[in-house]
N, C-alpha and C positions, 0 to 999 in steps of 0.2 A: 155254284161250282159242284160238279158231280164228284162222287167218291173216287172214281177212276182218275179224274183230273187232279183231285187233291193228292192222291197217291203219287201220280206222275210228278207233280210239283215238289212234293216232299223228297222223292227219289232224286230229282234233279239237284235240289239244294244239298242233299247228303253227298251226292257225287261230287259237286263243286267243292264242298268242304273237304272231302277226302283227298282230292287231287291238288287243291290249292292251299289248304289250311288257312283260308281267309274268311272274314265275316261275310254275312249275306250281302252287305252293301257293296261288296267288291266282286260280285259275280260277273260272269262274262257279259260284255257289252260291245256292240258294233256302232261305230260313229260314221255317219255319212258326211263327207266333205266335198262340196261342189264348188267349182270356180270357173272363171272364163278363159283361162290361158290354155294353150295347146300342150301336147305331151313333151315338147322339147323345151318349154319355157322353164327357167329356174324356179318360178313359183310352184309349178307342178312337181318338179323333181324334189323340191324342198318339202312339199306336202307328202309325197311318198316317203321321204326320209323321216318325217314326223311320225308317220304310221309305223314304220319299221322300229324306230326308237321306242315308241310307246308300247308296242307289242313286246319288245325285249324287256322293258322296265316292269311290265306287269305279267311276265311269264305267259304271254299270249292271251290273257284274260280280256284285254281291250283291243279290238281290231278296228282299223281305220280303212274305210272304202273311199277312194278318191275318184271323183267324177270331173274330168276336165272338159273343156270346150262347151261350157254351158249345158252339158248333157243332163244335169240335174235341175237346170233352170237358169234364167238370167240373174244378174247380181241383185236387183231389187226383189225379185221373186224369192231368192234364197234368203235374203234378210227377213222378208215377211214370213217365210217358212220357219226360220229359226225362232221368230217371235211366237209362232203358232205351235211350235214343238214338233214339226214334221221334218225339219232339217237340223243337223247337229252343228255343222261347221261351214265356214266359207272364208274367202279372202276378199276383203273390202276396205275401202278407204274413205275419201271425202264424200262419197255418196251418203254416208251416215249423217252428214250435216242436216239431212231432212228430219232427223230425230234429235241429234246432238250437235248444236251449232259450232262447238269447238272443233269438230272434225274437219271444218274448212281449213284449219291450220295445216293439214297434211299436204296441201298443194298451193301455197301462196307464192306468186311470182316474186323472185328476188328476196324472199324472206331468209333463205339459207345460203350462206356464202360458199360453203364447201360441204362435202359429204360428212366431214368430221363435225362441222357445225350442226348439220341436220341430226346426226347421231346424238350429239350432246342434248339437243332439244327433245328428240323422240324418247330418249332413255332417262330424261331428267324430270324436273318438277312440272314443266309444261306438259310433257308427255303423260305424266301421271294424272294431271287434271283432265286431259282429253279422254284418257281411258276410263276414268271414273265417271265422266259424264256419259260416255257411250254405254257403260254398264247400267247406269241409272235410267237414262232416257230411252235407250234402244233395247235394253235387256239382252245385250250381246257383249261378250267379254273378250277383249283383245288379249292374246297370250304370247304373241311375238310380232315383230314387224319385219317386212322385207323392203329393200331399197328399190327404187325405180330409176331407170336411166334418165339423166337430165335432158330436158328438151333443148335442142339446138336449132339454129336458123340455117337453112340451106338457101343458096342463091347462085347466080352465075357471075358474081364478082365478089371480091373480098369486102367485108363490112367489119370495121373495127371499132367504130363509135356510133352513137345514135344519130349524129349529123349525117352519116352516110346512108341512113335509111330513107332520106327525103324522097317521097314519091314512090317508094317501093310497094308494088302491089303484092300483098302477102296473104296467103290463105291461113285462116285460123279456124278452130272449132267454133261452133255457135254458142260461145260462152261469153256473156257480157264483160266479165273481168278481163278476158284475153283481148277482146276487141278494144276496150278502153285503154288498156296498157299499151298495146302496139300503136294505137292512134297517138297517145301521149308521147311515145318514143319517136314519132315522125313518119311512120309507115302509113300505108293505106290498107288497113286490115279488111279482108273479105271473107265473111263466114261462108263455108262451103262443106258439103259432105266429103268425107275422106275418099270415097270411091271416085270422086270427080277430079281429084288433085293431079294425078299423073297426066291425064289428057290436057288439063288446063295449063300445066307447066309446059307441056309439049307444044301447044298451039299459041302460047304467049298471053293467054287470058290473065294469068298471074305470073309474077316474077320469082316468087319465093314461097317457102312453107317452113313450118317448124314442128319438129317431132324428135323423140329419142333416136339414137343411132340404130337401134334394133329395127325400128319401123322404117327408117330411111333405107336401110338395107333390104328388108323384106318387101318393101313396095317398089324397089328398083329405081328410086329417085336419082341414083347416080347416073342413070341414062339421060336425064334431062336437067341435072344440076351439077355444077362444077365445084362448088365450095361448101364446106361445112364451117360456119362461123360459130365458135364455141361460146355462145351466149349463156348457156347453162341457166336459162331464165326461170325455169321451174325445176326445183329439186323436190322430190317428194317420197313418201313412204306409204306402205299399205299394210294393213293388219291381217294376220292369221287370227281368226276369231272362233269362239265356241258359244253356242246358245246358253244363256244363263240357266234355263230350265235343265239342260243337259249337265251343266257344271254342278248344279245342286244335287244331282243324282249320284255324284261321285263321292267316295269316301275321301277323307283328308289325305290319306296315303295316295290314292289315285289322282287326286288333284295335284299333288306334288309331282307325281310321275308325268302328268300332262304338261306341267310347266317346265320340267327338265327336258322332256322330249321337244318341246317348243323352242327352248333355248338352243338345243343342239341343231334343230332345223334352221333356226335363224342364222347361226354361224355358218352352216353348210351353204345356205342360200347366198350369203355374202361372198363366199369364195366363188360360187358360180357366177354371180353378178359381176365381180371384178374381171373374171376370165372373159365373160361375154362382151364387156365394154372394150377390152383390148382386141378381141377377135373381130368385133364389128368395125372398129377403126381400121384395123389392118386390111380387112376386106374392102372397105370403101376407098382406102388409099390405093390399093391394088387396082381398083376400077377407075382410078384417075382423079378422085376427088382430093382437093387441097384443103387441109385443116388450118383454120385461121384463129389465132388468139385475139381476143377482144378486150376493150377497156370495160371490164365488168362493173367497176365502181361507177363509171359514167352512166351506164345503162340503168343500174339500180337507182341512182339519184334521180334520174329523169322519170323513172317509172313510179316512184314512191307515192306521189299524190294520187295517181290513178288507182293504185292498189288500195290505198287507205279509203278512197271514196267508195270502193266496191266491197269492203268487208263490213260485217255488222258491228253494232256497238259493243257487243260482248267480247269480241276478239280484237277490236281495233287497238286497244292499249298494248296488247301482247305483240301485235304486228309492228307497232311503233317501236317497241323495245327491241325486236329482232332487227329492224333496220338500223337501230342505233348501235348495235354491237359491232 
């Protein structure tokens, strides 16, 4: 380091101390937060809220730059970047099971009977175990969680029990767990790229599909499907995370500020989430879709064996316990 560089560094430290009256460990920092959602998504709005709250709590010393639409990279790339120290934060969920097997619990069909049940698990002992394993195995620290809209079944007739699925040609993502569960329920699951679903529904190649209300709305499935059957077969959450290397650079005071800002962002996101569910349902009903209540207990009971056959030995006892609640 040259003398000029040293003097510049000393001056910068002195200036930071003069204006913030804080120790060296708490000098100005910029956190890069990349995610896959668009600018209208509650996850993005909550990420911006997190940045605003953290800036306020640290008197502007820590700034969060939010990069939506995968503009900083795809989900797995961001996770790898966090492990390498080139990315600070992202929003991620069951993809972390590649490192931490317990992360699969974030999206197990019929494991959570209601959003209240999901909250109880995510914020309780099981959630603590999942988060601890993610920190240990993936070197990424969950600091808040956001809800995801439950997946529901759309069709051109009402479906209230598994028996009424008989022979239904149903598009599912290419996920073995989803294929096996829907086959066990009595449907004919057909893995297919999402981009092909609308046309396949239109021309009768498939009869039905399953997705959260927001995606049913944005993909205009109301033009080719008449019913939303409230199966709520997958309830799940996703984490706001920070790289463990970035976390370690923060003073205890700033770590506390990060957690407080994250708690505020989580509460803010939940309000947006609830509003969006109501708005999406109202929109779809306005477009002529009929919402159908289903026998959720019957669906869960029939899906149980297929779910347990598709989860690994580490989490199977936990899933069995969740089904038993």
